[in-house]
C-alpha positions as CSV (number, residue, x, y, z in Angstrom):
1,X,-0.4,0.4,0.1
2,X,0.9,3.4,-0.6
3,X,2.2,4.6,2.9
4,X,-0.4,6.6,4.1
5,X,0.5,11.5,3.7
6,X,2.3,12.4,6.4
7,X,0.5,13.9,8.6
8,X,1.5,15.3,11.4
9,X,9.6,23.4,8.5
10,X,10.3,25.9,9.9
11,X,9.5,29.9,8.9
12,X,12.3,32.5,9.8
13,X,11.8,35.1,9.5
14,X,12.8,38.5,7.7
15,X,13.9,41.1,10.2
16,X,10.5,43.2,11.9
17,X,11.5,45.9,10.0
18,X,10.9,44.8,6.9
19,X,7.8,44.0,7.9
20,X,6.0,47.2,8.6
21,X,7.7,49.1,6.7
22,X,5.6,50.9,4.0
23,X,5.8,49.1,0.7
24,X,6.3,45.2,2.5
25,X,3.9,46.4,4.7
26,X,1.5,46.5,1.2
27,X,2.4,44.1,-0.5
28,X,1.7,41.5,2.3
29,X,-1.7,42.7,3.3
30,X,-2.4,43.0,-1.3
31,X,-1.8,39.9,-1.1
32,X,-3.7,38.6,1.7
33,X,-6.3,41.2,1.4
34,X,-7.0,39.8,-2.6
35,X,-7.2,36.3,-1.0
36,X,-9.5,36.1,2.5
37,X,-12.3,38.6,0.6
38,X,-14.8,37.0,3.0
39,X,-14.2,39.0,6.1
40,X,-15.0,42.9,5.7
41,X,-12.8,45.0,5.4
42,X,-12.4,46.5,8.4
43,X,-11.7,43.2,10.2
44,X,-9.1,42.5,7.3
45,X,-7.4,45.6,8.3
46,X,-7.4,44.7,11.9
47,X,-6.0,41.6,11.5
48,X,-3.1,42.3,9.3
49,X,-2.3,45.3,11.8
50,X,-2.2,43.0,14.8
51,X,-0.7,40.3,13.2
52,X,1.9,42.3,12.4
53,X,3.4,43.1,16.2
54,X,1.0,39.8,17.7
55,X,3.5,37.7,19.4
56,X,2.3,34.3,18.2
57,X,2.7,30.7,18.9
58,X,1.6,27.5,17.2
59,X,2.4,25.0,19.4
60,X,2.1,21.9,16.9
61,X,3.9,21.7,13.6
62,X,6.0,18.7,12.5
63,X,9.2,18.4,11.2
64,X,9.5,16.7,8.1
65,X,11.8,13.9,7.2
66,X,12.4,15.1,3.5
67,X,12.7,19.0,5.1
68,X,15.5,20.9,3.8
69,X,16.6,18.6,0.7
70,X,16.1,19.5,-2.4
71,X,13.1,20.2,-3.7
72,X,12.0,21.1,-0.3
73,X,14.3,23.9,0.8
74,X,13.4,25.8,3.9
75,X,14.2,28.7,1.8
76,X,11.6,28.5,-0.9
77,X,7.8,29.0,-1.6
78,X,7.4,24.7,-2.3
79,X,4.4,23.3,-1.8
80,X,4.5,22.1,1.7
81,X,2.4,23.9,4.6
82,X,5.4,25.1,6.4
83,X,8.4,26.7,4.8
84,X,10.9,30.3,5.0
85,X,8.7,32.2,2.3
86,X,5.0,31.4,3.4
87,X,5.6,32.0,7.1
88,X,7.2,35.2,6.6
89,X,4.5,35.9,4.9
90,X,2.2,34.9,7.7
91,X,4.2,36.1,10.3
92,X,4.8,33.7,13.2
93,X,6.7,34.2,15.7
94,X,7.6,30.6,17.0
95,X,6.5,27.5,17.2
96,X,6.4,24.2,18.6
97,X,8.7,22.1,16.1
98,X,8.2,19.0,17.4
99,X,10.6,15.8,17.3
100,X,8.4,12.5,17.2
101,X,9.3,8.5,16.1
102,X,6.9,6.3,15.0
103,X,8.3,2.5,13.5
104,X,8.1,2.4,9.5
105,X,6.1,0.2,9.7
106,X,5.6,0.3,5.1
107,X,9.0,-1.1,4.1
108,X,7.7,-0.7,0.2
109,X,6.1,-4.1,0.1
110,X,2.7,-2.5,0.3
111,X,1.6,-3.9,3.6
112,X,2.3,-3.0,7.0
113,X,4.3,-5.0,9.3
114,X,4.0,-5.6,13.0
115,X,6.5,-3.7,14.9
116,X,9.5,-6.3,16.2
117,X,12.6,-5.1,18.2
118,X,14.1,-3.1,15.4
119,X,11.4,-1.1,14.7
120,X,12.5,1.0,18.1
121,X,15.7,1.5,16.4
122,X,14.5,3.0,13.5
123,X,12.0,5.1,15.3
124,X,15.1,6.8,17.1
125,X,16.4,7.0,13.7
126,X,13.9,9.4,12.9
127,X,14.2,11.2,16.2
128,X,17.9,12.3,15.3
129,X,17.3,13.3,11.6
130,X,14.3,15.3,12.9
131,X,17.0,17.0,15.7
132,X,19.8,17.6,13.1
133,X,17.6,19.3,10.7
134,X,15.8,21.8,13.8
135,X,20.0,22.7,14.3
136,X,20.7,22.9,10.8
137,X,18.1,25.6,10.3
138,X,20.2,27.5,13.1
139,X,23.3,26.6,12.1
140,X,22.4,27.8,8.4
141,X,20.5,30.9,9.2
142,X,21.8,31.9,12.3
143,X,20.3,35.9,11.4
144,X,17.7,34.9,11.0
145,X,16.3,31.4,13.5
146,X,17.1,29.9,17.1
147,X,16.0,28.1,19.8
148,X,14.2,29.2,22.4
149,X,15.2,27.4,25.5
150,X,13.0,29.4,27.6
151,X,10.5,31.9,27.6
152,X,12.2,34.7,27.9
153,X,14.7,33.7,24.8
154,X,11.1,33.3,22.9
155,X,9.8,36.8,23.7
156,X,13.3,38.4,22.9
157,X,14.0,36.2,19.4
158,X,10.3,38.1,18.6
159,X,11.0,41.2,19.3
160,X,14.5,40.6,17.0
161,X,12.6,39.7,14.6
162,X,13.5,36.5,14.6
163,X,12.1,32.9,14.4
164,X,11.9,30.6,17.5
165,X,11.5,27.5,17.7
166,X,10.5,25.7,20.6
167,X,11.8,21.8,20.6
168,X,8.8,19.8,21.6
169,X,8.9,15.8,21.1
170,X,5.9,13.1,21.1
171,X,5.7,9.6,21.5
172,X,7.6,7.7,24.2
173,X,7.9,4.1,21.9
174,X,11.6,5.7,20.4
175,X,12.6,5.4,24.5
176,X,12.0,2.3,25.2
177,X,12.5,2.2,29.0
178,X,15.3,4.5,29.3
179,X,14.1,7.4,31.8
180,X,17.3,9.0,31.1
181,X,17.0,9.3,27.7
182,X,14.5,12.6,29.2
183,X,17.6,14.3,30.3
184,X,20.1,13.5,27.4
185,X,16.7,15.6,25.1
186,X,15.9,18.1,27.5
187,X,19.7,18.8,27.4
188,X,19.5,19.3,23.5
189,X,16.8,21.4,23.7
190,X,13.4,19.8,24.3
191,X,10.6,21.4,26.5
192,X,7.6,19.8,25.9
193,X,7.4,16.1,26.0
194,X,4.7,14.1,25.0
195,X,3.6,10.7,25.8
196,X,1.7,8.8,22.9
197,X,1.1,8.9,19.9
198,X,-0.7,6.5,17.3
199,X,-0.7,2.9,19.2
200,X,0.0,2.5,23.4
201,X,4.0,2.1,23.5
202,X,5.3,0.9,27.2
203,X,4.9,4.1,29.7
204,X,1.2,4.6,28.5
205,X,-1.5,4.3,26.8
206,X,-2.8,5.3,23.7
207,X,-5.9,7.1,23.3
208,X,-5.8,4.9,19.8
209,X,-5.0,1.9,20.3
210,X,-4.4,-0.9,17.2
211,X,-5.0,-3.9,17.9
212,X,-3.7,-5.0,15.0
213,X,-0.1,-4.0,16.6
214,X,-0.6,-6.2,19.6
215,X,-2.9,-3.4,20.9
216,X,-5.8,-3.2,23.4
217,X,-7.6,-0.2,25.0
218,X,-6.1,0.8,28.3
219,X,-3.1,-2.1,28.3
220,X,-2.2,-0.7,31.1
221,X,-5.0,1.4,33.3
222,X,-3.6,4.3,31.6
223,X,0.3,4.7,32.6
224,X,3.1,2.5,33.8
225,X,5.3,2.1,36.0
226,X,7.7,4.1,34.7
227,X,5.6,6.6,32.8
228,X,4.9,7.6,36.2
229,X,7.9,8.0,37.1
230,X,8.4,10.4,33.7
231,X,6.2,12.3,35.4
232,X,8.1,13.6,38.1
233,X,10.8,13.7,35.7
234,X,9.8,15.8,33.3
235,X,8.6,18.1,36.0
236,X,12.0,18.2,37.8
237,X,13.5,19.0,34.1
238,X,11.2,21.7,34.0
239,X,9.3,20.1,30.2
240,X,5.8,20.4,30.2
241,X,3.5,17.5,29.8
242,X,1.7,17.1,26.8
243,X,-1.3,14.9,27.0
244,X,-2.8,15.2,23.6
245,X,-2.8,11.8,22.3
246,X,-3.5,10.1,25.9
247,X,-6.2,7.5,26.7
248,X,-8.5,9.4,29.3
249,X,-7.3,7.0,31.5
250,X,-3.4,8.5,31.1
251,X,-4.5,11.6,31.4
252,X,-5.8,11.6,34.5
253,X,-3.4,9.8,36.1
254,X,-0.7,13.0,34.4
255,X,-3.6,15.1,36.6
256,X,-3.4,13.6,40.2
257,X,0.7,12.9,39.6
258,X,2.0,16.1,38.0
259,X,2.9,19.4,40.0
260,X,3.3,21.3,37.0
261,X,-0.3,22.3,34.5
262,X,-0.4,20.1,31.7
263,X,-1.0,20.8,28.1
264,X,-2.8,19.1,25.0
265,X,-0.8,20.6,22.2
266,X,-3.2,20.1,19.3
267,X,-6.5,18.5,20.1
268,X,-10.4,19.7,20.1
269,X,-13.5,19.3,21.9
270,X,-15.7,16.2,21.7
271,X,-18.7,18.2,21.4
272,X,-16.9,18.9,17.7
273,X,-17.0,15.3,17.0
274,X,-17.1,12.2,19.2
275,X,-14.2,10.0,19.4
276,X,-11.8,9.3,22.1
277,X,-8.5,11.6,20.4
278,X,-10.3,14.5,21.4
279,X,-11.3,15.9,24.6
280,X,-14.5,15.1,27.2
281,X,-15.0,18.1,28.7
282,X,-13.9,16.3,32.0
283,X,-10.1,15.8,30.2
284,X,-10.3,20.0,29.2
285,X,-11.8,20.4,33.1
286,X,-8.8,18.7,34.8
287,X,-5.9,20.2,32.1
288,X,-7.9,24.0,33.1
289,X,-7.3,22.4,36.9
290,X,-3.9,22.3,36.6
291,X,-3.2,25.5,35.0
292,X,-2.9,24.2,32.3
293,X,-4.0,25.5,28.5
294,X,-6.2,23.0,25.7
295,X,-4.3,24.1,22.6
296,X,-7.4,24.1,19.4
297,X,-6.1,21.9,16.3
298,X,-7.2,22.6,13.1
299,X,-8.0,19.1,12.3
300,X,-10.5,18.7,10.0
301,X,-11.8,15.5,11.1
302,X,-11.3,16.7,14.4
303,X,-13.4,19.7,13.9
304,X,-16.4,18.2,12.0
305,X,-17.9,14.8,11.2
306,X,-18.1,13.3,8.1
307,X,-20.3,13.8,5.5
308,X,-22.4,11.0,3.9
309,X,-20.7,11.0,0.7
310,X,-17.4,9.9,3.2
311,X,-19.8,7.7,5.5
312,X,-21.5,5.4,2.5
313,X,-17.6,5.2,0.7
314,X,-16.3,4.0,4.4
315,X,-19.6,1.4,4.7
316,X,-18.8,-0.1,1.0
317,X,-15.0,-0.5,2.0
318,X,-16.1,-2.3,4.8
319,X,-18.6,-4.2,2.8
320,X,-15.8,-5.3,0.5
321,X,-14.0,-7.0,3.7
322,X,-16.6,-8.8,5.6
323,X,-17.2,-5.9,8.1
324,X,-20.1,-4.0,9.8
325,X,-20.9,-0.3,9.2
326,X,-19.0,2.1,11.9
327,X,-20.1,4.8,12.5
328,X,-17.2,7.4,11.0
329,X,-13.9,7.2,9.6
330,X,-11.9,8.1,12.9
331,X,-13.0,5.1,14.3
332,X,-12.4,2.8,11.3
333,X,-8.9,4.1,11.7
334,X,-8.7,2.7,15.2
335,X,-9.2,-1.0,13.8
336,X,-10.9,-2.4,17.5
337,X,-12.5,-5.3,15.6
338,X,-10.8,-8.5,16.7
339,X,-11.7,-9.5,13.4
340,X,-8.8,-6.7,11.9
341,X,-6.4,-7.7,14.3
342,X,-6.5,-11.6,13.4
343,X,-5.9,-10.7,9.5
344,X,-2.6,-11.0,7.5
345,X,-0.9,-7.8,6.8
346,X,-1.3,-8.3,3.2
347,X,-5.2,-8.2,3.5
348,X,-5.0,-4.9,6.6
349,X,-2.5,-3.7,3.8
350,X,-5.6,-3.5,1.6
351,X,-8.0,-2.4,4.0
352,X,-6.0,0.5,4.7
353,X,-4.9,1.6,2.0
354,X,-8.7,2.6,0.9
355,X,-9.4,4.2,4.3
356,X,-6.7,7.1,3.6
357,X,-7.9,7.4,0.3
358,X,-11.4,8.1,1.6
359,X,-9.7,10.5,4.0
360,X,-7.9,12.5,1.7
361,X,-11.1,12.3,-0.5
362,X,-12.9,14.2,2.9
363,X,-13.7,18.1,2.1
364,X,-11.7,20.4,4.8
365,X,-13.4,21.8,7.9
366,X,-13.7,26.0,7.7
367,X,-12.1,28.2,9.5
368,X,-15.8,28.6,11.0
369,X,-15.7,25.3,12.3
370,X,-12.2,26.2,14.0
371,X,-13.7,28.8,15.5
372,X,-16.8,27.0,16.7
373,X,-14.0,24.5,18.6
374,X,-12.2,27.5,20.2
375,X,-15.5,29.1,21.0
376,X,-16.7,26.1,22.9
377,X,-13.5,25.7,24.7
378,X,-13.4,29.0,25.6
379,X,-17.3,28.8,27.3
380,X,-16.2,25.3,28.9
381,X,-12.7,26.1,30.4
382,X,-11.9,30.2,30.0
383,X,-10.0,32.1,27.8
384,X,-7.2,32.1,29.6
385,X,-7.0,28.0,29.3
386,X,-7.1,27.6,25.3
387,X,-4.5,28.1,22.6
388,X,-4.2,27.8,19.1
389,X,-2.0,24.6,17.1
390,X,-2.1,23.9,13.4
391,X,-1.3,20.2,13.1
392,X,0.2,21.2,9.8
393,X,2.9,18.2,8.0
394,X,0.2,16.0,9.7
395,X,-2.8,16.2,8.5
396,X,-3.6,19.8,10.2
397,X,-5.5,22.6,7.6
398,X,-8.5,24.3,7.5
399,X,-10.0,26.1,4.1
400,X,-8.7,29.5,4.6
401,X,-5.4,28.2,6.9
402,X,-4.0,25.8,4.9
403,X,-0.1,26.5,5.4
404,X,1.3,29.4,8.3
405,X,1.1,32.1,5.2
406,X,-2.3,32.4,5.8
407,X,-2.6,32.6,10.4
408,X,-3.8,35.8,10.0
409,X,-7.1,34.4,8.6
410,X,-7.8,32.6,12.1
411,X,-7.1,36.1,13.7
412,X,-9.5,37.3,11.4
413,X,-12.2,35.2,12.4
414,X,-11.5,35.8,16.3
415,X,-11.9,39.5,15.7
416,X,-14.7,38.9,14.0
417,X,-16.7,36.7,16.4
418,X,-16.1,39.1,19.1
419,X,-12.8,38.5,20.6
420,X,-10.4,41.2,22.3
421,X,-7.3,42.2,20.8
422,X,-5.8,40.6,24.4
423,X,-7.9,37.9,23.6
424,X,-6.7,37.0,20.7
425,X,-2.8,37.9,22.0
426,X,-3.2,34.6,24.6
427,X,-5.4,32.6,22.3
428,X,-1.7,33.3,20.1
429,X,0.6,32.2,22.9
430,X,0.0,34.1,26.2
431,X,-1.7,31.7,27.5
432,X,1.1,28.9,26.4
433,X,3.8,31.3,27.5
434,X,2.2,31.2,30.7
435,X,2.6,27.6,31.4
436,X,5.8,27.4,30.1
437,X,6.8,30.4,32.6
438,X,5.7,27.9,35.6
439,X,6.6,25.0,34.6
440,X,9.8,26.0,34.4
441,X,10.0,27.9,38.0
442,X,9.0,24.7,39.5
443,X,12.0,22.5,38.0
444,X,14.3,21.0,40.2
445,X,18.5,21.0,39.8
446,X,20.2,16.9,39.0
447,X,21.1,17.0,42.7
448,X,18.1,18.4,44.9
449,X,16.2,15.2,43.2
């Protein structure tokens, strides 16, 4: 089968003076205006002016393994969602660039493979490649981009007109059972860590277990012993704990164990689409109670239920494989059917290929859908506990916000809904920075552990 399109880059801003110069400013505004006439002129103008001075932060953008290679250069306006040209147009101050490793289950023979011990090394290799991409960008463009190791670094870099890279990590799978690797990655600049991705690992249960890969829901009943130890170690290291992708039980245990605020770096409310990957009202309340932030993600399938056309295609596919219908495609992508778990790899590959094809044909959600999700989350947990994430390069993007050059549209949508400039500043990074400040201050030196 064809490997699924990467779902889960770097903007390197030119000096801020160029952004606010009369000629450059007009060209950026004119380029954006001509493609976004859906908002009133006064909203467009206000959004453009605000974006030029706002500290804006996207809490989840993945680093493609081919970023910076021939045809995917960082300084060219390519076909990806994140490059220097697009991000400069968008005036994005910084982003959490996510280093993750997932076992390379597709080996070019049209079938996925169940994990083996060697897959851990492959996942670690993916982590290393992504880290080298980030450090290489900092090396090659020192006057334009830098790593933010502290909240003050991010604020300073924004003032200097440089793009701030916040290094995050997703998925404990590549770390095996070595807790000390958290120390190593923190020393290299990691400032946020998420235990889970698709599938359980030895640290935590995922919101999307994969029985085909020998998973079962709540296999660990939340966190394992090493997962519980990791919560305390991350607190000591001053690293934010990211609870996106975790099972409910795992999230609840982090809430009980952590002495610092939690962040869901890229999640949406279950009120939008009722799937385990999204956050229930109770889970969002736990994040708020910790002092944390829910970074609402612009991921179409999490924001709007499937169209009937896609539902019909899904049921037709399942009928061909003698499977009963399911309520939505998101559930099918988390195959809980014991029948599927017992299939040979080739058959599962054929089924999965059909699923991903259906997913790619589903129309994208709109900025209105995204705004509705933000409104709901703000109503439930308050403006001080909500932020913004794209999940670019891993399937994120909605109509009107399909790459980093279009972040003004998000700002325009918020303005059109009556959010004040102060509240928009909170959503675009102020709340996240407050949490980061708290987590950093709670860190314990190694000698105090």
